[in-house]
A tleap script that builds the chain and sets N, CA, C and O, in Angstrom:
source leaprc.protein.ff14SB
mol = sequence {
  NMET PRO ALA THR GLN ILE PRO SER GLY LYS
  ARG ILE VAL ARG ASP SER ALA GLU LEU VAL
  LEU PRO ASP GLY THR ARG VAL THR PRO ASP
  VAL ARG GLY GLY PHE THR LEU PRO ASN GLY
  ASP TYR VAL LYS ARG ASP ALA GLU GLY ALA
  LEU VAL LEU PRO THR GLY ALA ARG CYS LEU
  PRO GLN GLN GLY GLY TYR LEU CYS CPRO
}
set mol.1.N position { -35.424 3.387 -29.630 }
set mol.1.CA position { -34.408 2.731 -29.452 }
set mol.1.C position { -33.779 3.784 -28.459 }
set mol.1.O position { -33.684 4.995 -28.657 }
set mol.2.N position { -33.259 2.884 -27.054 }
set mol.2.CA position { -32.552 3.796 -26.213 }
set mol.2.C position { -31.374 4.389 -26.421 }
set mol.2.O position { -30.612 3.895 -27.252 }
set mol.3.N position { -31.058 5.401 -25.802 }
set mol.3.CA position { -29.900 6.263 -26.439 }
set mol.3.C position { -28.315 5.550 -26.132 }
set mol.3.O position { -27.214 5.920 -26.539 }
set mol.4.N position { -28.702 4.349 -25.221 }
set mol.4.CA position { -27.189 3.273 -25.017 }
set mol.4.C position { -26.990 2.219 -25.932 }
set mol.4.O position { -26.173 1.312 -25.775 }
set mol.5.N position { -27.890 2.381 -27.067 }
set mol.5.CA position { -27.945 1.147 -27.882 }
set mol.5.C position { -27.352 1.983 -29.175 }
set mol.5.O position { -27.847 3.083 -29.419 }
set mol.6.N position { -26.413 1.523 -29.907 }
set mol.6.CA position { -25.950 1.913 -31.186 }
set mol.6.C position { -25.930 0.921 -32.007 }
set mol.6.O position { -24.996 0.136 -31.843 }
set mol.7.N position { -26.913 0.625 -33.128 }
set mol.7.CA position { -27.000 -0.301 -33.924 }
set mol.7.C position { -25.946 -0.542 -34.900 }
set mol.7.O position { -25.403 0.388 -35.496 }
set mol.8.N position { -25.578 -2.025 -35.118 }
set mol.8.CA position { -24.658 -2.473 -35.739 }
set mol.8.C position { -23.971 -1.538 -37.037 }
set mol.8.O position { -24.620 -1.142 -38.006 }
set mol.9.N position { -22.821 -1.345 -36.856 }
set mol.9.CA position { -22.115 -0.754 -37.737 }
set mol.9.C position { -22.274 0.687 -37.826 }
set mol.9.O position { -21.971 1.295 -38.852 }
set mol.10.N position { -22.675 1.181 -36.928 }
set mol.10.CA position { -22.849 2.392 -37.050 }
set mol.10.C position { -21.578 3.487 -36.149 }
set mol.10.O position { -21.027 3.078 -35.126 }
set mol.11.N position { -21.275 4.904 -36.762 }
set mol.11.CA position { -20.705 5.635 -36.459 }
set mol.11.C position { -20.547 6.586 -35.747 }
set mol.11.O position { -21.389 7.385 -36.156 }
set mol.12.N position { -19.888 7.154 -34.739 }
set mol.12.CA position { -19.589 8.447 -34.070 }
set mol.12.C position { -18.648 8.984 -34.836 }
set mol.12.O position { -17.536 8.531 -35.106 }
set mol.13.N position { -19.194 10.055 -35.200 }
set mol.13.CA position { -18.270 11.108 -36.000 }
set mol.13.C position { -17.788 12.595 -35.203 }
set mol.13.O position { -18.531 13.377 -34.611 }
set mol.14.N position { -16.488 12.683 -35.374 }
set mol.14.CA position { -15.565 13.884 -34.809 }
set mol.14.C position { -16.138 14.871 -35.587 }
set mol.14.O position { -16.273 14.787 -36.808 }
set mol.15.N position { -16.544 15.984 -34.768 }
set mol.15.CA position { -16.593 17.239 -35.379 }
set mol.15.C position { -16.487 18.556 -34.801 }
set mol.15.O position { -17.318 19.365 -34.389 }
set mol.16.N position { -14.881 18.538 -34.911 }
set mol.16.CA position { -14.351 19.633 -34.277 }
set mol.16.C position { -13.982 18.956 -32.745 }
set mol.16.O position { -13.407 17.875 -32.621 }
set mol.17.N position { -14.371 19.699 -31.763 }
set mol.17.CA position { -14.565 19.430 -30.495 }
set mol.17.C position { -15.437 18.685 -29.762 }
set mol.17.O position { -15.363 18.261 -28.609 }
set mol.18.N position { -16.550 18.558 -30.876 }
set mol.18.CA position { -17.816 17.480 -30.650 }
set mol.18.C position { -17.912 16.010 -30.960 }
set mol.18.O position { -17.341 15.623 -31.980 }
set mol.19.N position { -18.402 15.352 -30.397 }
set mol.19.CA position { -19.060 14.015 -31.512 }
set mol.19.C position { -20.403 14.274 -31.675 }
set mol.19.O position { -21.167 15.003 -31.042 }
set mol.20.N position { -20.605 13.382 -32.861 }
set mol.20.CA position { -21.833 13.273 -33.244 }
set mol.20.C position { -22.320 12.066 -33.455 }
set mol.20.O position { -22.102 11.421 -34.480 }
set mol.21.N position { -23.073 11.647 -32.413 }
set mol.21.CA position { -23.502 10.180 -32.203 }
set mol.21.C position { -24.836 9.568 -33.216 }
set mol.21.O position { -25.881 10.217 -33.175 }
set mol.22.N position { -24.792 8.646 -33.879 }
set mol.22.CA position { -25.622 8.017 -34.831 }
set mol.22.C position { -26.991 8.660 -34.979 }
set mol.22.O position { -27.489 8.793 -36.097 }
set mol.23.N position { -27.521 9.005 -34.034 }
set mol.23.CA position { -28.927 9.755 -33.679 }
set mol.23.C position { -28.639 11.192 -34.073 }
set mol.23.O position { -29.655 11.878 -34.189 }
set mol.24.N position { -27.593 11.747 -34.283 }
set mol.24.CA position { -27.368 13.195 -34.612 }
set mol.24.C position { -27.211 13.920 -33.305 }
set mol.24.O position { -26.902 15.110 -33.367 }
set mol.25.N position { -27.393 13.331 -32.073 }
set mol.25.CA position { -26.890 13.982 -30.943 }
set mol.25.C position { -25.636 14.420 -30.865 }
set mol.25.O position { -24.734 13.646 -31.186 }
set mol.26.N position { -25.315 15.822 -30.397 }
set mol.26.CA position { -23.956 16.194 -30.260 }
set mol.26.C position { -23.784 16.172 -28.763 }
set mol.26.O position { -24.554 16.577 -27.893 }
set mol.27.N position { -22.334 15.482 -28.638 }
set mol.27.CA position { -21.750 15.532 -27.382 }
set mol.27.C position { -20.385 16.385 -27.128 }
set mol.27.O position { -19.687 16.704 -28.090 }
set mol.28.N position { -20.080 16.693 -25.979 }
set mol.28.CA position { -18.729 17.235 -25.996 }
set mol.28.C position { -17.835 16.166 -24.968 }
set mol.28.O position { -18.357 15.943 -23.876 }
set mol.29.N position { -16.605 15.544 -25.245 }
set mol.29.CA position { -15.925 14.750 -24.519 }
set mol.29.C position { -15.433 15.596 -23.631 }
set mol.29.O position { -15.148 16.775 -23.840 }
set mol.30.N position { -15.287 14.756 -22.214 }
set mol.30.CA position { -14.657 15.515 -20.962 }
set mol.30.C position { -13.386 15.422 -21.249 }
set mol.30.O position { -12.937 15.233 -22.379 }
set mol.31.N position { -12.547 15.591 -19.913 }
set mol.31.CA position { -11.039 15.660 -20.158 }
set mol.31.C position { -10.561 14.204 -20.482 }
set mol.31.O position { -9.641 13.897 -21.240 }
set mol.32.N position { -11.388 13.348 -19.737 }
set mol.32.CA position { -10.785 11.883 -20.021 }
set mol.32.C position { -11.286 10.912 -21.456 }
set mol.32.O position { -11.153 9.731 -21.776 }
set mol.33.N position { -11.879 12.051 -22.042 }
set mol.33.CA position { -12.170 11.783 -23.403 }
set mol.33.C position { -13.826 10.561 -23.445 }
set mol.33.O position { -14.405 9.982 -24.364 }
set mol.34.N position { -14.000 10.624 -22.299 }
set mol.34.CA position { -15.610 10.196 -22.482 }
set mol.34.C position { -16.668 11.232 -22.189 }
set mol.34.O position { -16.390 12.323 -21.691 }
set mol.35.N position { -17.993 10.823 -22.542 }
set mol.35.CA position { -19.042 11.880 -22.179 }
set mol.35.C position { -20.576 11.017 -21.785 }
set mol.35.O position { -20.971 9.857 -21.904 }
set mol.36.N position { -21.079 12.154 -21.322 }
set mol.36.CA position { -22.739 11.457 -21.070 }
set mol.36.C position { -23.164 11.565 -21.741 }
set mol.36.O position { -22.814 12.355 -22.617 }
set mol.37.N position { -24.715 10.502 -21.827 }
set mol.37.CA position { -25.246 10.367 -22.770 }
set mol.37.C position { -26.598 10.960 -22.510 }
set mol.37.O position { -26.744 11.129 -21.299 }
set mol.38.N position { -27.630 11.334 -23.206 }
set mol.38.CA position { -28.620 12.046 -23.200 }
set mol.38.C position { -29.493 11.598 -21.691 }
set mol.38.O position { -29.910 12.343 -20.804 }
set mol.39.N position { -29.559 10.329 -21.790 }
set mol.39.CA position { -30.354 9.579 -20.599 }
set mol.39.C position { -29.716 9.569 -19.488 }
set mol.39.O position { -30.363 9.218 -18.501 }
set mol.40.N position { -28.244 9.950 -19.304 }
set mol.40.CA position { -27.577 10.084 -18.012 }
set mol.40.C position { -26.338 9.018 -18.072 }
set mol.40.O position { -25.371 9.209 -17.334 }
set mol.41.N position { -26.369 8.005 -18.866 }
set mol.41.CA position { -25.535 6.901 -18.576 }
set mol.41.C position { -24.348 7.558 -19.315 }
set mol.41.O position { -24.527 8.290 -20.288 }
set mol.42.N position { -23.045 7.247 -18.780 }
set mol.42.CA position { -21.773 7.548 -19.192 }
set mol.42.C position { -20.863 6.419 -20.239 }
set mol.42.O position { -20.690 5.208 -20.105 }
set mol.43.N position { -20.443 7.252 -21.176 }
set mol.43.CA position { -19.730 6.476 -21.962 }
set mol.43.C position { -18.170 6.580 -22.016 }
set mol.43.O position { -17.712 7.593 -22.544 }
set mol.44.N position { -17.370 5.711 -21.564 }
set mol.44.CA position { -15.799 6.106 -21.365 }
set mol.44.C position { -14.829 5.766 -22.524 }
set mol.44.O position { -15.097 5.240 -23.604 }
set mol.45.N position { -14.003 6.061 -22.189 }
set mol.45.CA position { -12.832 5.909 -23.343 }
set mol.45.C position { -11.790 5.296 -22.787 }
set mol.45.O position { -11.203 5.978 -21.948 }
set mol.46.N position { -11.284 4.008 -23.023 }
set mol.46.CA position { -10.213 3.320 -22.460 }
set mol.46.C position { -9.143 3.622 -22.772 }
set mol.46.O position { -8.926 4.598 -23.490 }
set mol.47.N position { -8.119 2.766 -22.252 }
set mol.47.CA position { -6.772 3.226 -22.661 }
set mol.47.C position { -6.372 2.626 -23.990 }
set mol.47.O position { -5.213 2.852 -24.336 }
set mol.48.N position { -6.920 2.101 -24.571 }
set mol.48.CA position { -6.441 1.846 -26.040 }
set mol.48.C position { -7.361 3.023 -26.849 }
set mol.48.O position { -7.263 2.757 -28.047 }
set mol.49.N position { -7.835 3.687 -26.743 }
set mol.49.CA position { -8.832 5.259 -27.272 }
set mol.49.C position { -10.020 4.813 -27.913 }
set mol.49.O position { -10.570 5.571 -28.712 }
set mol.50.N position { -10.606 3.416 -27.616 }
set mol.50.CA position { -11.965 2.924 -27.843 }
set mol.50.C position { -13.033 3.788 -26.647 }
set mol.50.O position { -12.786 4.322 -25.566 }
set mol.51.N position { -13.954 3.659 -27.230 }
set mol.51.CA position { -15.380 4.126 -26.459 }
set mol.51.C position { -15.697 3.210 -26.062 }
set mol.51.O position { -15.603 2.209 -26.771 }
set mol.52.N position { -16.248 3.112 -24.680 }
set mol.52.CA position { -17.044 1.625 -24.083 }
set mol.52.C position { -18.235 2.276 -23.776 }
set mol.52.O position { -18.351 3.216 -22.991 }
set mol.53.N position { -19.156 1.718 -24.454 }
set mol.53.CA position { -20.804 2.158 -24.248 }
set mol.53.C position { -21.072 1.315 -22.943 }
set mol.53.O position { -20.472 0.308 -22.567 }
set mol.54.N position { -22.101 1.961 -22.359 }
set mol.54.CA position { -22.976 1.382 -20.855 }
set mol.54.C position { -22.756 -0.232 -21.051 }
set mol.54.O position { -22.279 -0.968 -20.188 }
set mol.55.N position { -23.233 -0.672 -22.463 }
set mol.55.CA position { -23.668 -1.806 -22.361 }
set mol.55.C position { -22.250 -3.005 -22.615 }
set mol.55.O position { -22.351 -4.171 -22.998 }
set mol.56.N position { -21.237 -2.402 -22.330 }
set mol.56.CA position { -19.766 -2.927 -22.701 }
set mol.56.C position { -19.501 -3.147 -24.030 }
set mol.56.O position { -18.368 -3.606 -24.177 }
set mol.57.N position { -20.111 -2.996 -25.061 }
set mol.57.CA position { -19.739 -2.783 -26.555 }
set mol.57.C position { -18.485 -1.755 -26.650 }
set mol.57.O position { -18.573 -0.662 -26.089 }
set mol.58.N position { -17.389 -2.100 -27.324 }
set mol.58.CA position { -16.437 -0.928 -27.617 }
set mol.58.C position { -16.705 -0.472 -29.148 }
set mol.58.O position { -17.115 -1.122 -30.110 }
set mol.59.N position { -16.337 0.829 -29.026 }
set mol.59.CA position { -16.367 1.407 -30.396 }
set mol.59.C position { -14.927 1.647 -30.855 }
set mol.59.O position { -14.234 2.365 -30.134 }
set mol.60.N position { -14.428 1.165 -31.897 }
set mol.60.CA position { -13.326 1.482 -32.014 }
set mol.60.C position { -12.665 2.616 -33.052 }
set mol.60.O position { -13.045 2.934 -34.179 }
set mol.61.N position { -11.824 2.984 -32.462 }
set mol.61.CA position { -11.304 4.662 -33.308 }
set mol.61.C position { -10.704 4.160 -34.633 }
set mol.61.O position { -9.860 3.308 -34.914 }
set mol.62.N position { -11.633 5.204 -35.494 }
set mol.62.CA position { -11.063 5.301 -37.152 }
set mol.62.C position { -11.032 6.607 -37.824 }
set mol.62.O position { -11.919 7.319 -37.351 }
set mol.63.N position { -10.483 7.090 -38.571 }
set mol.63.CA position { -10.105 8.444 -38.687 }
set mol.63.C position { -11.772 9.082 -39.005 }
set mol.63.O position { -12.715 8.715 -39.707 }
set mol.64.N position { -11.561 10.009 -38.241 }
set mol.64.CA position { -12.593 10.826 -38.224 }
set mol.64.C position { -14.080 10.394 -37.055 }
set mol.64.O position { -15.247 10.785 -37.077 }
set mol.65.N position { -13.475 9.606 -36.289 }
set mol.65.CA position { -14.255 9.094 -35.164 }
set mol.65.C position { -14.086 7.666 -34.746 }
set mol.65.O position { -13.009 7.260 -34.310 }
set mol.66.N position { -15.366 6.734 -34.902 }
set mol.66.CA position { -15.412 5.769 -33.862 }
set mol.66.C position { -16.402 4.733 -34.665 }
set mol.66.O position { -17.528 5.149 -34.937 }
set mol.67.N position { -16.042 3.443 -35.046 }
set mol.67.CA position { -17.028 2.537 -35.413 }
set mol.67.C position { -17.276 1.495 -34.435 }
set mol.67.O position { -16.479 0.797 -33.808 }
set mol.68.N position { -18.891 1.542 -34.430 }
set mol.68.CA position { -19.425 1.037 -33.268 }
set mol.68.C position { -20.051 -0.326 -33.521 }
set mol.68.O position { -20.824 -0.226 -34.474 }
set mol.69.N position { -20.011 -1.671 -32.988 }
set mol.69.CA position { -20.494 -2.772 -33.486 }
set mol.69.C position { -22.110 -2.587 -33.873 }
set mol.69.O position { -22.740 -3.526 -34.358 }
savepdb mol mol.pdb
quit
């Protein structure tokens, strides 16, 4: 499965300064709150605090991380 797709109901979990993606990959958010995926695609954080995947899907903030569609 490509890194830009996160299956339904998956979570991105915050672990200290890092985020742990559903596949176990760890990323460090930049100063804007976004991060670059291993394949080079950028995930941005919007003004409401959600992560916006390259596909346009939004991962909504939840305690301890984000819930993705």
